[in-house]
MIDREN-643597 format. One record per atom (N, C-alpha, C, CB): residue number from 1; x, y, z; residue in one letter. Coordinates in pm, 1 decimal, m for minus. Glycine has a CB too. Example, Ala and Ser with C-alpha at 12.3 -4.5 7.8 and 13.67 -1.06 7.14 Angstrom:
<rs>
 resi       xx       yy       zz resn
    1   1319.0   m569.0    780.0    A
    1   1230.0   m450.0    780.0    A
    1   1320.0   m330.0    780.0    A
    1   1130.8   m447.3    904.6    A
    2   1285.0   m225.0    708.0    S
    2   1367.0   m106.0    714.0    S
    2   1290.0      3.0    787.0    S
    2   1408.4    m59.8    572.5    S
</rs>
This chain:
<rs>
 resi       xx       yy       zz resn
    1     78.3  m2484.5   m212.1    M
    1    m39.8  m2501.8   m177.4    M
    1    m91.8  m2594.0   m210.1    M
    1   m100.7  m2428.7   m198.4    M
    2    m16.7  m2677.0   m325.5    K
    2    m31.9  m2826.5   m317.7    K
    2     38.3  m2914.0   m189.9    K
    2     28.9  m2878.6   m451.2    K
    3    104.5  m2859.3   m152.3    K
    3    193.4  m2941.0    m42.9    K
    3    102.6  m2922.6    110.0    K
    3    377.5  m2860.2    m29.6    K
    4     29.6  m2806.7     85.4    A
    4    m30.9  m2746.3    206.8    A
    4   m170.9  m2801.3    249.7    A
    4    m43.6  m2598.2    183.9    A
    5   m247.1  m2870.5     77.3    L
    5   m335.1  m2954.6     89.4    L
    5   m303.6  m3069.4    122.2    L
    5   m394.0  m2959.3      4.3    L
    6   m223.2  m3119.7     99.7    G
    6   m109.9  m3264.2     81.5    G
    6   m136.7  m3301.7    238.8    G
    6    105.4  m3224.8     33.4    G
    7    m94.7  m3181.2    295.6    K
    7    m38.7  m3186.9    439.6    K
    7   m154.2  m3195.0    539.4    K
    7     52.0  m3056.2    473.9    K
    8   m302.7  m3114.5    508.6    K
    8   m406.5  m3120.7    575.9    K
    8   m449.2  m3233.3    523.4    K
    8   m488.4  m3014.8    575.9    K
    9   m455.5  m3331.8    431.3    W
    9   m504.6  m3412.5    403.7    W
    9   m461.9  m3525.9    466.1    W
    9   m508.0  m3408.0    301.8    W
   10   m333.7  m3514.7    467.0    E
   10   m297.0  m3651.6    552.4    E
   10   m319.8  m3644.6    696.9    E
   10   m145.0  m3690.9    539.4    E
   11   m356.6  m3526.8    759.9    T
   11   m377.6  m3513.9    906.1    T
   11   m534.5  m3584.1    904.4    T
   11   m364.4  m3334.7    969.5    T
   12   m624.2  m3540.1    836.2    I
   12   m772.0  m3577.1    823.7    I
   12   m749.8  m3697.5    792.0    I
   12   m866.0  m3504.0    725.2    I
   13   m691.5  m3821.8    724.9    K
   13   m664.6  m3924.6    731.1    K
   13   m612.2  m3981.8    805.0    K
   13   m635.6  m3942.3    672.4    K
   14   m513.8  m3901.8    883.3    E
   14   m499.9  m3987.3   1003.7    E
   14   m605.1  m3968.7   1155.7    E
   14   m346.3  m3959.7   1040.9    E
   15   m658.8  m3880.2   1175.7    K
   15   m795.6  m3852.6   1220.4    K
   15   m862.1  m3933.6   1205.0    K
   15   m856.0  m3763.5   1178.8    K
   16   m910.3  m3961.0   1077.2    L
   16   m994.1  m4048.0   1056.8    L
   16   m960.9  m4176.1   1063.1    L
   16  m1041.2  m4027.3    962.5    L
   17   m875.0  m4254.2   1060.6    K
   17   m763.3  m4357.5   1117.6    K
   17   m807.2  m4396.8   1248.1    K
   17   m610.6  m4295.4   1131.4    K
   18   m773.6  m4271.7   1337.2    D
   18   m760.1  m4297.9   1485.9    D
   18   m898.9  m4280.7   1554.2    D
   18   m651.9  m4196.4   1553.3    D
   19   m976.8  m4223.9   1489.9    K
   19  m1154.8  m4244.8   1533.9    K
   19  m1224.7  m4346.9   1520.1    K
   19  m1246.0  m4169.2   1469.1    K
   20  m1160.3  m4420.8   1354.2    R
   20  m1188.9  m4570.8   1321.8    R
   20  m1155.9  m4678.5   1464.7    R
   20  m1077.7  m4615.3   1179.5    R
   21  m1068.6  m4676.8   1450.1    E
   21  m1033.0  m4775.2   1586.8    E
   21  m1028.9  m4710.6   1723.9    E
   21   m884.9  m4840.9   1574.5    E
   22  m1126.5  m4570.8   1764.6    E
   22  m1162.0  m4529.7   1900.8    E
   22  m1332.2  m4634.2   1925.9    E
   22  m1179.1  m4320.0   1902.4    E
   23  m1390.2  m4597.6   1766.0    Y
   23  m1546.1  m4632.8   1716.4    Y
   23  m1503.2  m4824.5   1694.7    Y
   23  m1606.8  m4517.1   1516.9    Y
   24  m1404.4  m4882.3   1660.7    K
   24  m1446.3  m5022.0   1673.5    K
   24  m1397.6  m5063.5   1792.5    K
   24  m1402.7  m5111.6   1566.6    K
   25  m1338.9  m5030.0   1870.6    A
   25  m1343.8  m5037.4   2027.3    A
   25  m1453.6  m5026.5   2112.8    A
   25  m1273.7  m4949.6   2075.2    A
   26  m1536.4  m4933.2   2077.6    I
   26  m1654.7  m4923.0   2131.2    I
   26  m1733.6  m5029.3   2075.5    I
   26  m1709.2  m4796.7   2114.0    I
   27  m1773.3  m5057.1   1993.2    A
   27  m1872.4  m5160.3   1898.6    A
   27  m1796.4  m5250.6   1923.4    A
   27  m1905.1  m5142.5   1733.6    A
   28  m1685.7  m5307.4   1946.3    L
   28  m1680.7  m5466.9   2000.5    L
   28  m1728.0  m5469.3   2141.9    L
   28  m1521.6  m5537.1   1998.9    L
   29  m1707.2  m5355.7   2248.8    S
   29  m1803.1  m5400.4   2362.5    S
   29  m1909.2  m5339.6   2411.4    S
   29  m1747.1  m5415.6   2462.2    S
   30  m1979.7  m5260.8   2313.3    D
   30  m2137.0  m5243.8   2245.9    D
   30  m2208.2  m5329.7   2160.9    D
   30  m2145.7  m5137.7   2167.8    D
   31  m2291.1  m5418.5   2175.3    S
   31  m2345.3  m5457.0   2070.0    S
   31  m2446.3  m5356.2   1972.4    S
   31  m2405.1  m5564.5   2117.5    S
   32  m2477.7  m5270.1   2068.0    S
   32  m2606.7  m5203.2   2006.0    S
   32  m2525.7  m5059.7   1940.1    S
   32  m2749.9  m5164.1   2145.8    S
   33  m2428.8  m5064.0   1875.4    V
   33  m2355.4  m4967.6   1775.9    V
   33  m2353.1  m5039.6   1642.0    V
   33  m2197.9  m4929.9   1823.8    V
   34  m2423.8  m4985.7   1583.6    N
   34  m2396.1  m5026.8   1404.0    N
   34  m2268.5  m5029.8   1314.9    N
   34  m2467.6  m4929.5   1320.2    N
   35  m2212.8  m5099.0   1323.8    L
   35  m2067.7  m5123.9   1255.0    L
   35  m2089.2  m5031.1   1109.2    L
   35  m2031.9  m5320.1   1219.4    L
   36  m2227.4  m5070.5   1050.4    D
   36  m2246.0  m5009.7    904.4    D
   36  m2249.5  m4848.1    929.6    D
   36  m2401.0  m5068.3    824.2    D
   37  m2254.1  m4821.2   1046.2    D
   37  m2271.3  m4661.0   1038.0    D
   37  m2129.4  m4571.1   1103.7    D
   37  m2423.3  m4618.5   1139.3    D
   38  m2061.8  m4648.3   1141.7    I
   38  m1932.3  m4626.3   1252.2    I
   38  m1864.8  m4491.6   1095.4    I
   38  m1788.5  m4848.4   1306.9    I
   39  m1831.0  m4557.5   1018.9    D
   39  m1746.4  m4508.3    848.6    D
   39  m1826.2  m4362.9    867.2    D
   39  m1804.8  m4629.0    647.2    D
   40  m1954.8  m4389.9    847.0    N
   40  m2027.8  m4193.4    764.9    N
   40  m2015.2  m4104.7    979.5    N
   40  m2364.3  m4215.1    654.5    N
   41  m2013.8  m4164.1   1072.2    R
   41  m1987.6  m4096.6   1193.0    R
   41  m1904.8  m4047.7   1193.3    R
   41  m1983.2  m4142.9   1286.6    R
   42  m1728.8  m4120.8   1189.5    I
   42  m1638.2  m4096.5   1206.7    I
   42  m1596.7  m3983.4   1074.7    I
   42  m1579.1  m4217.7   1233.9    I
   43  m1624.9  m4000.1    976.9    I
   43  m1615.0  m3873.7    878.1    I
   43  m1697.0  m3768.7    889.1    I
   43  m1633.6  m3905.3    749.6    I
   44  m1787.8  m3781.5    967.6    T
   44  m1910.1  m3640.0   1014.5    T
   44  m1830.1  m3539.8   1118.3    T
   44  m2081.1  m3709.7   1122.4    T
   45  m1769.4  m3668.9   1219.1    E
   45  m1706.6  m3632.7   1309.3    E
   45  m1563.7  m3551.2   1275.0    E
   45  m1698.2  m3743.8   1379.4    E
   46  m1503.6  m3613.3   1225.1    V
   46  m1365.4  m3557.0   1163.2    V
   46  m1359.6  m3416.9   1087.9    V
   46  m1315.9  m3659.4   1057.8    V
   47  m1475.9  m3390.2   1006.0    L
   47  m1465.5  m3320.6    886.0    L
   47  m1532.8  m3193.2    993.4    L
   47  m1556.0  m3390.6    724.7    L
   48  m1605.4  m3229.3   1099.9    A
   48  m1668.2  m3098.2   1190.0    A
   48  m1544.5  m3048.0   1238.2    A
   48  m1781.2  m3133.4   1328.0    A
   49  m1399.8  m3137.1   1304.6    I
   49  m1340.5  m3020.0   1388.8    I
   49  m1282.0  m2988.3   1289.2    I
   49  m1254.8  m3033.7   1519.4    I
   50  m1204.7  m2997.9   1150.6    H
   50  m1156.7  m2982.8   1053.5    H
   50  m1255.8  m2814.0   1018.8    H
   50  m1168.2  m3131.3    961.2    H
   51  m1404.4  m2812.9    994.1    A
   51  m1442.4  m2695.9    964.5    A
   51  m1453.4  m2598.6   1053.0    A
   51  m1535.2  m2703.6    913.9    A
   52  m1476.4  m2616.1   1206.4    S
   52  m1413.7  m2548.6   1280.5    S
   52  m1271.4  m2503.2   1299.4    S
   52  m1442.9  m2589.4   1351.8    S
   53  m1207.2  m2566.7   1288.5    G
   53  m1044.3  m2520.2   1288.9    G
   53  m1029.3  m2413.7   1153.9    G
   53   m923.1  m2679.5   1265.1    G
   54  m1106.2  m2421.4   1022.6    N
   54  m1125.8  m2346.1    908.3    N
   54  m1168.9  m2232.6    955.5    N
   54  m1210.1  m2398.9    811.9    N
   55  m1310.8  m2223.6   1052.7    Q
   55  m1370.8  m2137.2   1076.7    Q
   55  m1260.5  m1998.8   1160.2    Q
   55  m1487.1  m2207.6   1149.1    Q
   56  m1208.9  m2123.1   1251.6    A
   56  m1121.4  m2025.1   1343.4    A
   56  m1030.4  m1933.3   1264.9    A
   56  m1027.1  m2107.7   1443.2    A
   57   m962.2  m1984.2   1145.2    Q
   57   m858.5  m1955.7   1062.9    Q
   57   m927.7  m1817.3   1003.2    Q
   57   m818.6  m2083.8    953.3    Q
   58  m1053.1  m1808.6    921.2    V
   58  m1118.2  m1727.5    915.6    V
   58  m1219.6  m1602.2    965.1    V
   58  m1127.8  m1771.3    885.3    V
   59  m1158.1  m1648.9   1077.6    E
   59  m1226.0  m1582.6   1192.2    E
   59  m1096.8  m1470.2   1189.4    E
   59  m1258.3  m1691.0   1353.2    E
   60   m999.4  m1541.8   1224.0    V
   60   m836.0  m1486.3   1254.5    V
   60   m784.7  m1376.3   1149.1    V
   60   m717.3  m1623.9   1240.8    V
   61   m812.4  m1436.1   1011.2    Q
   61   m816.2  m1318.9    893.0    Q
   61   m837.6  m1233.6    888.4    Q
   61   m862.3  m1313.1    815.6    Q
   62   m990.7  m1219.1    965.8    R
   62  m1053.1  m1143.8    933.1    R
   62  m1037.4  m1035.4   1018.2    R
   62  m1155.0  m1187.6    914.7    R
   63   m979.2  m1097.0   1156.1    L
   63   m949.1   m994.5   1212.1    L
   63   m835.2   m888.9   1209.1    L
   63   m957.3  m1031.2   1295.1    L
   64   m785.8   m992.8   1165.7    R
   64   m633.4   m921.2   1089.1    R
   64   m666.8   m809.8    994.4    R
   64   m538.9  m1039.7    984.0    R
   65   m724.2   m821.1    872.2    N
   65   m792.5   m730.5    801.9    N
   65   m875.1   m617.1    864.3    N
   65   m866.0   m799.1    729.9    N
   66   m936.3   m651.0    959.1    Q
   66   m990.5   m539.1   1028.9    Q
   66   m865.0   m415.5   1094.5    Q
   66  m1081.7   m614.0   1153.9    Q
   67   m791.0   m490.7   1171.1    M
   67   m622.1   m433.8   1206.0    M
   67   m624.6   m374.0   1114.3    M
   67   m482.2   m523.7   1215.6    M
   68   m581.7   m420.5   1010.3    A
   68   m505.7   m332.2    913.7    A
   68   m597.4   m202.3    852.1    A
   68   m454.4   m431.2    787.6    A
   69   m728.9   m212.4    844.2    Q
   69   m804.0   m109.1    770.1    Q
   69   m760.1      1.5    889.9    Q
   69   m990.3   m143.6    737.9    Q
   70   m773.7    m85.6   1012.1    M
   70   m750.2     19.0   1125.1    M
   70   m677.4    102.3   1133.8    M
   70   m726.7    m13.3   1217.7    M
   71   m510.8     52.0   1141.2    Q
   71   m408.6    133.5   1113.7    Q
   71   m394.2    228.1    988.8    Q
   71   m314.3     56.7   1116.2    Q
   72   m445.9    133.0    918.6    A
   72   m483.2    255.2    799.4    A
   72   m521.9    360.5    806.7    A
   72   m561.8    239.1    723.0    A
   73   m663.3    353.1    860.2    S
   73   m745.7    474.3    893.6    S
   73   m645.6    573.0    996.0    S
   73   m899.7    421.1    975.4    S
   74   m602.5    525.0   1116.0    T
   74   m477.5    562.8   1156.4    T
   74   m417.4    649.3   1127.6    T
   74   m412.4    502.3   1145.1    T
   75   m323.2    592.6   1034.5    V
   75   m244.7    656.4    981.1    V
   75   m300.4    763.9    845.7    V
   75   m153.0    555.2    954.0    V
   76   m378.4    744.7    807.1    E
   76   m456.4    828.6    696.1    E
   76   m521.1    976.5    805.5    E
   76   m614.8    704.8    609.5    E
   77   m561.9    956.7    924.3    Q
   77   m574.4   1079.9   1027.8    Q
   77   m476.4   1151.8   1059.5    Q
   77   m613.8   1049.7   1145.0    Q
   78   m353.5   1055.9   1108.8    I
   78   m228.4   1126.6   1176.4    I
   78   m172.3   1207.3   1053.5    I
   78   m105.3   1011.5   1245.5    I
   79   m203.7   1178.6    891.1    V
   79   m134.8   1274.3    784.3    V
   79   m215.0   1393.7    754.5    V
   79   m109.9   1202.2    647.1    V
   80   m321.1   1361.4    778.1    Q
   80   m430.4   1480.3    773.5    Q
   80   m390.2   1560.4    879.4    Q
   80   m589.7   1438.2    792.5    Q
   81   m380.6   1540.5   1023.8    L
   81   m349.9   1595.7   1120.7    L
   81   m221.3   1672.4   1091.9    L
   81   m349.4   1507.8   1218.8    L
   82   m134.3   1596.7   1028.1    I
   82     22.0   1686.8   1012.1    I
   82    m11.6   1808.0    865.3    I
   82    194.8   1535.6    954.3    I
   83    m72.5   1751.2    804.6    V
   83   m136.4   1874.8    712.8    V
   83   m167.9   1983.5    769.1    V
   83   m254.3   1848.3    647.9    V
   84   m275.2   1961.9    802.2    E
   84   m365.8   2060.8    878.8    E
   84   m250.3   2166.6   1029.3    E
   84   m519.2   1928.7    963.3    E
   85   m146.4   2095.2   1030.7    A
   85    m74.4   2187.3   1120.5    A
   85     22.5   2245.0   1075.0    A
   85    m31.3   2138.5   1224.0    A
   86     58.3   2188.6    935.0    A
   86    130.4   2256.0    866.0    A
   86    122.5   2349.3    793.6    A
   86    166.4   2210.2    823.5    A
   87    m47.8   2351.6    762.7    S
   87    m81.6   2479.0    703.8    S
   87   m113.0   2607.7    784.2    S
   87   m187.7   2455.1    629.0    S
   88   m116.4   2540.7    913.3    R
   88   m165.3   2659.4   1022.5    R
   88    m15.7   2726.1   1039.8    R
   88   m243.6   2590.7   1197.6    R
   89     92.9   2630.7   1037.6    E
   89    175.1   2721.7   1083.1    E
   89    274.5   2780.0    970.0    E
   89    243.5   2661.5   1194.8    E
   90    226.8   2752.2    788.6    A
   90    218.2   2849.1    713.9    A
   90    181.4   2964.0    743.6    A
   90    166.5   2824.6    640.4    A
   91     34.1   2964.3    770.7    K
   91     m0.7   3058.0    747.1    K
   91      6.7   3164.5    880.6    K
   91   m112.1   3027.6    687.1    K
   92     55.9   3130.7    966.4    A
   92    142.6   3192.0   1132.6    A
   92    249.6   3262.0   1065.7    A
   92    225.8   3051.6   1266.1    A
   93    329.7   3203.3    976.2    Q
   93    438.1   3227.1    953.1    Q
   93    419.8   3354.5    865.0    Q
   93    504.7   3113.7    904.6    Q
   94    325.5   3325.1    774.2    R
   94    287.0   3433.0    674.0    R
   94    265.0   3596.6    733.6    R
   94    144.1   3379.5    607.6    R
   95    134.5   3537.7    870.2    K
   95    103.6   3687.3    933.4    K
   95    233.2   3760.7   1013.9    K
   95    m27.2   3670.6   1051.9    K
   96    317.3   3691.4   1045.1    Y
   96    431.0   3713.6   1090.3    Y
   96    520.4   3786.0   1042.5    Y
   96    472.4   3631.9   1105.5    Y
   97    533.4   3740.1    905.7    D
   97    603.8   3801.3    811.7    D
   97    576.2   3939.1    792.4    D
   97    590.1   3738.5    702.4    D
   98    404.8   3932.9    754.4    E
   98    377.7   4074.1    705.2    E
   98    350.4   4129.5    840.8    E
   98    249.4   4095.0    590.2    E
   99    317.0   4135.3    944.1    L
   99    375.7   4215.0   1068.8    L
   99    467.8   4303.2   1061.1    L
   99    426.9   4143.0   1156.6    L
  100    581.2   4239.9   1041.5    Q
  100    745.2   4246.9   1107.3    Q
  100    735.7   4371.9    965.3    Q
  100    897.2   4051.1   1101.6    Q
  101    695.4   4314.5    844.9    L
  101    743.7   4476.4    728.8    L
  101    626.8   4555.4    765.2    L
  101    746.6   4456.9    510.6    L
  102    530.9   4572.1    870.7    Q
  102    451.7   4667.8    857.2    Q
  102    516.2   4770.3    955.7    Q
  102    308.8   4626.3    879.5    Q
  103    574.8   4661.7   1072.3    L
  103    618.8   4759.3   1194.5    L
  103    757.8   4836.9   1115.9    L
  103    668.5   4653.7   1365.4    L
  104    842.8   4768.7   1033.6    K
  104    978.9   4818.6    972.2    K
  104    876.0   4959.4    861.0    K
  104   1093.8   4645.9    855.8    K
  105    789.8   4950.9    815.4    A
  105    744.2   5051.8    717.2    A
  105    717.3   5169.7    828.4    A
  105    599.9   5000.3    616.9    A
  106    650.0   5159.4    937.3    E
  106    621.4   5208.7   1032.6    E
  106    744.4   5264.7   1074.2    E
  106    557.8   5131.1   1109.0    E
  107    789.0   5197.2   1115.2    A
  107    934.5   5283.0   1182.4    A
  107   1039.0   5348.9   1104.1    A
  107   1025.7   5188.8   1259.3    A
  108    995.2   5326.8    924.3    A
  108   1060.9   5408.3    814.9    A
  108    989.7   5511.6    816.4    A
  108   1070.2   5353.9    678.5    A
  109    868.4   5510.2    861.4    A
  109    785.1   5677.9    843.8    A
  109    821.9   5742.9    974.0    A
  109    584.0   5678.5    830.9    A
  110    820.4   5681.5   1061.4    K
  110    845.5   5796.9   1186.8    K
  110    958.6   5842.8   1149.1    K
  110    857.5   5749.5   1347.8    K
  111   1073.2   5760.6   1108.8    E
  111   1241.6   5826.9   1130.0    E
  111   1183.2   5919.0    973.5    E
  111   1440.7   5668.4   1113.6    E
  112   1142.0   5894.5    878.3    S
  112   1145.7   6016.1    757.1    S
  112   1092.6   6125.9    834.6    S
  112   1043.9   5989.9    606.3    S
  113    940.1   6124.4    865.9    E
  113    903.2   6221.5    977.7    E
  113   1003.3   6320.2   1049.9    E
  113    851.5   6142.6   1080.1    E
  114   1073.7   6225.8   1126.1    A
  114   1163.1   6316.5   1250.6    A
  114   1264.5   6337.1   1181.0    A
  114   1210.8   6246.8   1401.9    A
  115   1328.7   6343.1   1074.3    T
  115   1438.7   6367.0   1023.3    T
  115   1347.4   6492.4    916.6    T
  115   1528.2   6217.1    958.9    T
  116   1253.4   6509.5    873.2    A
  116   1182.9   6563.0    803.4    A
  116   1143.0   6706.5    900.1    A
  116   1076.0   6459.8    757.9    A
  117   1120.7   6682.1    995.7    S
  117   1058.9   6835.3   1100.6    S
  117   1169.9   6878.9   1154.2    S
  117    942.7   6811.5   1246.1    S
</rs>
């Protein structure tokens, strides 16, 4: 984390240096530019650029979080559907087994009647 902050700070310092050179060139060719105000303008401009980059990173992270939540929700829905399908299948199997037993009982009863007659 400390290295990342150091790298960002170095990047900001480089941008400040570049902007200072750019504004100095403008000041030399245009006497209406106030040299005392250049540093403030440079800092404001560079920090605005840096802040917009951070806002983009925040938005990307927000979207990643939203996608993760959607994926988790989808997985939960799939699991729920699987559980419901398994429950229906088990119920159908129990009903099938009951009907098989009933048919066997009826067949045995008919066989008993036939042998008794």
